C-alpha positions in Angstrom: 0.0 0.0 0.0 1.3 3.4 -1.0 1.4 6.5 1.3 2.2 9.9 -0.2 3.6 12.5 2.1 3.4 16.3 1.5 5.4 19.1 3.1 8.0 16.4 3.8 11.2 17.5 5.4 14.4 15.3 5.7 13.6 14.5 9.3 10.1 13.3 8.2 11.7 10.9 5.8 14.2 9.7 8.5 11.6 9.0 11.2 8.8 7.6 9.0 11.2 5.3 7.1 12.6 4.0 10.4 9.1 3.3 11.9 7.8 1.9 8.6 10.0 -1.2 9.0 7.2 -2.6 11.1 4.5 -1.8 8.6 5.9 -2.3 5.1 4.1 0.5 3.4 5.5 2.1 0.2 6.4 5.6 1.2 6.6 8.5 -1.2 7.7 12.0 -0.1 7.0 15.4 -1.6 8.6 18.5 -0.2 5.8 20.8 -1.6 2.6 21.6 0.3 -0.6 19.8 -0.8 -3.0 22.2 -2.5 -5.1 22.4 -5.7 -2.0 22.8 -7.9 0.0 19.9 -6.4 -2.7 17.3 -5.8 -1.8 15.9 -9.3 1.4 14.5 -7.8 -0.6 11.8 -6.1 -0.6 8.6 -8.2 -1.8 5.2 -7.0 -1.7 6.1 -3.3 -4.2 4.7 -0.8 -3.3 7.2 1.9 -2.0 10.8 1.9 -0.2 12.2 4.9 -0.3 16.0 5.4 1.0 18.6 7.9 -0.1 22.0 9.3 0.3 24.2 6.2 -1.2 21.8 3.6 -4.5 23.1 2.2 -6.9 20.2 2.2 -9.9 22.0 0.8 -13.1 20.4 -0.6 -11.7 20.6 -4.1 -8.5 18.9 -3.0 -10.4 16.2 -1.2 -12.6 15.6 -4.3 -9.5 15.2 -6.4 -7.9 12.8 -4.0 -11.1 10.7 -3.9 -11.1 10.5 -7.7 -7.6 9.2 -7.5 -8.7 6.4 -5.1 -7.3 7.9 -1.9 -9.1 6.3 1.1 -7.2 7.8 4.1 -6.1 11.3 4.9 -3.6 11.1 7.8 -2.6 14.3 9.6 0.8 14.0 11.3 -0.2 16.8 13.7 -2.9 17.5 16.3 -4.6 20.5 14.6 -7.0 20.0 11.8 -8.2 23.5 10.9 -6.7 23.2 7.5 -8.9 20.2 6.5 -12.5 20.4 5.2 -13.9 17.5 7.3 -17.4 17.8 6.0 -16.1 17.3 2.4 -14.1 14.3 3.5 -17.1 12.8 5.3 -19.4 13.4 2.3 -16.9 11.5 0.0 -16.3 8.6 2.5 -12.7 9.5 3.1 -11.4 8.6 6.5 -9.4 11.3 8.3 -7.1 10.8 11.3 -4.6 12.8 13.3 -2.1 12.5 16.1 -4.1 14.0 19.0 -1.2 13.8 21.5 2.6 13.6 20.8 4.8 14.5 23.7 2.8 17.5 25.1 5.9 18.1 27.2 7.8 19.0 24.0 5.6 22.0 23.3 5.2 23.0 27.0 9.0 22.9 27.5 9.5 25.1 24.4 7.0 27.5 25.8 9.0 27.8 29.0 12.2 28.2 26.9 10.6 31.2 25.2 9.5 32.7 28.5 13.0 32.4 30.0 14.7 33.6 26.9 12.5 36.7 26.6 12.8 37.4 30.3 16.5 36.7 31.0 17.6 37.7 27.5 19.9 34.7 27.2 20.0 35.0 23.4 21.4 38.5 23.7 23.8 37.6 26.5 25.1 34.7 24.3 25.9 37.0 21.4 27.3 39.7 23.6 29.8 37.5 25.4 31.0 36.0 22.1 32.0 39.5 21.2 33.8 39.8 24.5 31.2 42.2 25.9 30.6 41.2 29.5 28.4 44.1 30.4 25.0 43.4 32.1 23.5 46.6 30.9 20.1 45.9 29.4 19.9 42.3 30.5 17.8 42.7 33.6 14.9 40.2 33.9 12.3 39.4 36.6 11.7 36.5 39.0 9.1 34.1 37.7 8.4 33.1 41.3 5.1 34.6 42.5 4.2 35.8 39.1 0.7 35.0 37.6 0.6 33.0 34.4 -2.6 32.7 32.4 -2.9 29.5 30.3 -5.7 29.6 27.7 -6.5 26.0 26.8 -5.8 23.2 29.2 -5.5 20.1 27.0 -2.5 17.9 27.3 -0.1 20.7 26.4 -1.7 23.2 28.7 -1.8 20.8 31.5 1.9 20.0 31.1 2.7 23.8 31.1 0.6 24.2 34.3 2.7 21.6 36.1 6.0 23.1 34.9 5.0 26.6 35.9 3.8 25.5 39.3 7.4 24.3 39.8 8.6 27.9 39.3 6.3 29.0 42.1 3.8 30.8 39.8 0.2 31.4 40.4 -1.7 29.6 37.6 -4.9 30.9 36.1 -6.6 28.9 33.4 -9.4 29.4 30.9 -11.2 26.6 29.1 -14.7 25.6 28.2 -14.7 22.9 30.9 -12.6 23.1 34.1 -10.2 20.2 34.6 -10.8 18.8 38.1 -7.4 17.2 38.3 -5.8 20.6 37.5 -7.9 22.3 40.1 -6.7 19.8 42.7 -3.2 20.7 41.7 -3.9 24.4 42.5 -4.8 25.7 39.1 -7.5 28.4 39.2 -10.1 28.4 36.4 -11.4 31.9 35.8 -13.3 33.8 33.1 -11.2 34.9 30.2 -11.4 38.6 31.1 -10.2 37.8 34.6 -7.3 35.9 33.2 -6.4 38.7 30.8 -6.6 41.3 33.6 -4.5 39.5 36.2 -1.8 37.6 34.2 1.8 38.8 33.9 2.3 36.1 31.3 -0.3 34.7 28.9 0.3 31.5 27.0 -2.0 30.2 24.2 -2.8 26.5 23.9 -6.2 26.3 22.4 -7.2 24.9 19.0 -7.8 27.3 16.2 -11.5 27.6 15.2 -14.0 30.3 14.4 -14.4 31.0 18.1 -10.7 31.3 18.8 -9.4 33.0 15.6 -7.8 36.3 16.5 -8.4 35.6 20.2 -5.6 38.1 21.0 -6.7 41.4 19.3 -7.1 45.1 20.1 -10.2 44.5 22.2 -8.8 41.7 24.4 -5.4 43.3 24.7 -7.1 46.3 26.3 -7.9 44.1 29.3 -4.3 43.0 29.8 -1.6 44.5 32.0 0.8 47.0 30.5 4.0 45.1 29.9 2.3 41.7 29.6 4.3 38.8 28.1 2.3 36.8 25.4 3.5 33.4 24.2 1.9 31.6 21.3 3.0 28.0 20.6 -0.5 27.0 19.4 -1.7 28.3 16.1 -0.7 31.5 14.3 -4.3 32.5 13.7 -4.9 32.9 17.5 -3.2 36.3 17.2 -4.3 39.3 15.2 -0.8 40.2 14.0 -1.4 43.9 13.2 -3.1 44.5 16.6 -0.2 42.9 18.3 2.3 45.0 16.4 0.4 48.1 17.4 0.5 47.0 21.1 4.3 46.4 20.8 4.8 49.8 19.3 2.9 51.5 22.2 4.7 49.4 24.8 1.5 47.8 26.0 2.9 44.3 25.2 6.3 44.0 27.0 7.4 40.7 25.5 6.1 38.5 22.7 7.2 35.0 21.8 5.7 33.2 18.8 6.5 29.8 17.5 3.6 30.0 15.0 2.5 32.7 12.5 -0.7 33.2 10.7 1.0 33.6 7.3 3.8 31.1 8.0 3.1 29.1 4.8 5.9 29.8 2.4 8.2 31.0 5.3 8.5 28.3 7.9 10.3 25.0 7.4 12.4 26.6 4.6 15.9 28.2 4.4 15.3 31.7 3.1 18.6 33.2 4.2 19.5 34.2 0.6 16.0 35.5 -0.3 14.2 38.8 0.2 11.2 38.2 2.4 8.3 40.3 1.2 6.0 39.6 4.2 6.1 43.0 5.9 4.3 41.7 9.0 6.9 39.1 10.0 9.7 41.5 9.2 8.2 44.1 11.5 7.7 41.5 14.2 11.3 40.5 14.0 12.5 44.1 14.2 11.4 44.4 17.8 14.1 43.7 20.4 11.5 42.2 22.8 10.1 39.7 20.3 11.3 36.2 19.9 10.2 34.2 16.8 11.0 30.5 16.3 9.9 28.6 13.2 7.2 26.2 14.4 9.8 24.1 16.3 8.0 23.6 19.6 7.0 20.0 18.7 10.5 19.2 17.4 12.0 16.6 19.8 13.1 13.1 19.1 10.4 11.7 21.4 7.7 13.7 19.6 8.9 12.7 16.2 8.9 9.0 17.2 5.4 9.3 18.5 4.1 11.2 15.4 5.6 8.6 13.0 4.4 5.6 14.9 0.9 6.9 15.6 0.4 8.0 12.0 1.4 4.7 10.5 -0.6 2.8 13.0 -3.6 4.9 12.3 -3.4 4.2 8.6 -3.0 0.5 9.2 -5.9 0.3 11.6 -8.2 2.2 9.2 -7.4 -0.1 6.3 -8.0 -3.1 8.6 -11.4 -1.7 9.6 -10.3 -1.0 13.1 -10.8 2.7 13.1 -13.1 2.6 16.1 -10.1 1.7 18.2 -8.3 5.0 17.4 -8.4 8.1 19.6 -7.3 10.2 16.6 -10.2 9.6 14.3 -11.9 12.8 12.9 -14.1 11.3 10.1 
């Protein structure tokens, strides 16, 4: 059985090839994103595997179905880029990886918080130039600070536990309060309360019509001046222009983003010799109090092992009519 991969990077080939030894699929890797222009690359594949920036629209799904594709496997947790209704209408099964090392993303979130706060990236470059001055490197204690965590799925829960270890007060917002988290000292509060009281706000909610541009001019008005905002969830959770305006006014004191709403065509590529025409990302990167990483929060060996194994297992289970046993089934 043939599986075609889109947006495939060298590490995808490495991990999926290694784990495929137990499954024996024929694997085909394309480095381009899947969209209406590239769907023609799929030939004689039973399953197609996609990532976060592939555009799996109704037209793309229809074209895949015509080609005989039975399974659409997402090697990620988010599925906002897939038209699930179209897949359901055409009888195409869709699966994802609902949980892969939530600690990987949570730990990267903490790395961004510490880097922005203690300016270790600036200190590293400064010392390499034999500049041992501490001027401009002052940070603040995380101990006793209030961190607001929006979304307490597996990643949000992992972050709650890590930040409790720093001695932080943890506020959380979610549709349903997690009783286990409450027993561990997490306070579930209304969103406005979280925005008003948090020194640091971290986003870990799925992207949908209710959460798109959750951080915008109106919600930022409730936050403390000098607030730190971290986004390792989805780029669309932040209204980039509103955030830039808040950075320019000094209302946002620190911003860390591992995701970006217009990241397609930028992230997962080496553009060091190119001229980037996206003015928004260029403006973001011009601020000294902004840290941008290129969607790498998930990128640990443990996470890649889990992504590859779960994805291949999902495909096998679906083709063996065992889809009911999967926790990652969407359609």
